[in-house]
N, C-alpha and C positions, 0 to 999 in steps of 0.2 A: 369252345373257348370256356365249357363249363364243367363241371365234375361229372364223372362217368363211374357208375357202379357196377358191378358184379352182382347179378342177383342168381343165389342158384336156387332153381326152384324145387330139388328134392327135400330139403331140410330150410328152407326161407332164409338163408343166410345171405346177408349182402357185403360186399366188400370193395373199397375205394380201389379203384384201377386208375385213375389218371384225375390229378388237382391242379390246374393252372392257377397257380399261386401268383401274388402281386410281385415276387421276384421273379418266377418266370415269365411273366408277362414283360417285364424290365429286360429281360434278357434275350428277349426276342431280336432277330434279326428283320430290319426293314423292309416292308412288303411293296413291291412297285407292281401295278396292274395297271393294264389300259383301262380309260374312262367306257364305261358301259356303253355309252352313246358312240363311242367309236368304235365299238367291236363288229365285227361281222357275223353274218347269223349262223355260221357253224362252229364259231368258239365256245367253249364250253360254258361259259358262266351264262350268255346269253341263248344258247340251245337249249340249256337245262335249268333254264329260269323257271318256269312252273312248278317241276321237279322237286328243283330247292324250295320254292315259296311253299309247297305241300307239306315237306318234311320239316319244315322251319314251324309249321302251324299244329304240326304234332299228325296231319292227316294222310295216314300211310296210302288209306284208300284212292285218294286223290293222286297222289304221289304214284302209286301204283298205273293208275290210268293213263296220266301224262307221260310214263314212262312207255306203256304200250302207243299211245300216238307217236312217239318217236320212233319207236322200232319200226312201227308198220309202215312208215313213212320211206324210212330205209328199205325195207322189203319191197315195198312197189317201185322205189328206184330202180331198186336193183333188176327186178322182172322187166321193167320197161327196157333196161339196156339189153337183158338177153333177147327180147323179143325184136328189139332193133338191130341186134348185133354191133353195139355199140360197146368199141373198149374201154374200160376204166383205166384211167391215168392219174393216180394219185399225184399231187402236187408234191407233199412232203415227206412221203414214206418211199421205202424200194424196197422189194423182195427180196432177201439174201438165200437165195438156192441151198448155199451149204447147210446153213441152220435150218433153213425152213422157217424164219422169222422175218420180220419186217421191222426196218431200219430205219431210224431218221436220216434224211437227207443230207443234212447241213449241220450235222452234230461234232461239235471242236473240242477233240480231245487234247491239245496241246498245253503244254503247262503255260500257268497263270504268267505272266511278265510284270510284276508290281510298279517298274519303272516305266512302261509305255501302254500297259492295258488300266483304261479307266473303270469301266463297268460294262456289264452284259447284259444286254436286252433282247427281247423280242419282236420282231416287226415282220407284220404278215405271216406270221408262221414261221419265220426264219431269225434263228437264233445268230446275234451279231454282236462283235466285241468294240466298244468305244474306245481308240487308241489315241495317245500324245502326238506320237509320228515326231518324236523329236530327236531320235537313234540317227536317221540322215541327216538332219540339218546341224545335228550338234557334230557328226562327224566332217562334214562339209566344212563348217566353221572350225574345226580345230585343224584340217589340213591348212586353212589359209592361214589362220595364226603360224601354224610351225613353219609353211614357207615363208612367211613374212621372217621369223626370226633367223632362218636360215640366210636370206639374203642379209640380215642387219650383221649375222655374225662373220659372214666371208667378205661382206665391207670393213667389219672392224679388223680382220685381219689381217686383210689388203693392207688397210692404214698401219697397222700395227709393225708390218715388215717395212713398209715403207720407211717409218721413222726409226726401224731396226738400223737400217741400213745407210742412215744420216752418217755425215759426215762431223759432225755435232754430238757426240753422246754426252749425258749429262743424267743427274738424278733423276730430273725432270721427266728426262725420255723415258727413264727406266721406269719410273713410276706411271707413266703414259702406257709403256708397253704392257704393263703387268695389268692397268686397269681394261685393257682391251682384251685382255682374254676371256674375261666374263660378260653377258649381254646385257641388256638393259633388266632391270627388275620388275617385275608387275605382279598383281594379284594372284596369288596361287591358286590353281586348278584344282589339281589332285599332289598326291605324294608321286604317284608313278607317270603322268603324262607328262611328255616333253624330258624328261630327263635319260632317256634313253640317245636322245639328240643332243645332249650336254646340256639342255636349260632347265632352269631351275622352274621355271613358271611359262604359261601362257597367259592371253589376254584376258581383262577383265570382265569382259562377257563371257567366255568360258568359263571364267569361275563363279560368277554369278549365276549362270544354269546350272552348272554342275554342283553348288551348294544347294541349290532348289531341288535337286532331282534327289540330291540326301537327305532332303527333309521329306521328301516324298516318301522314299522309301522307305524311311524310320517310321513313317505313319503306317504305311501298310502293313509292316511288317508287326507293328501293335494291335491294328484292327486282327492282322489274321491268328495272334496270339489270343485275344479275346475271344473269336469264334472258335478256337481249338478249346480254351477252356468251358464255352457254351455247351458245344458237343459232349465234352466229357461229363 
């Protein structure tokens, strides 16, 4: 959070390496962390708290001592496991024999879905994604709307055929026949939904939820663009 300088000991020159200006600070993404009192003993902030405190005070000797204490505790724990033949089973990592590396068990590499994914967070060391779960609900609701439209359309077509075979044709019946060929018009959901069935629109609730999703999508795209600008 402060200025970082590079000091060349040979010639005594000092060079600015990093300067977090107020503009840089304003562009930072908001950082969400677990409250210290809610952290477990092995979370980094709690585990390394004494080392961090010593570094912040500029006491490198104290920081080195605290670091040694932590590492010695880990060595003793490993020694006790060997003596008791206790197998070490990592909770969050697994060994990849192919690359001979340890990999995080719960890594999520799927593409981000701006219409369904709200936020990504960590709980008990497990990375999770908060989702809207609107897709299934919307699909079911759309299917119900479409089925209702089909039923009304078939009923209207049946009524039209009945009028068409009437023994008393007139201008009024012709107008009625023409009006029966088009289902009721309701609030528009989207340009594509329903048109393949010959419908101009679905129900008002679908339209409201779809417009809401479009607004969310537009907001997410704007945030993504801002993040890309910050990254550059």
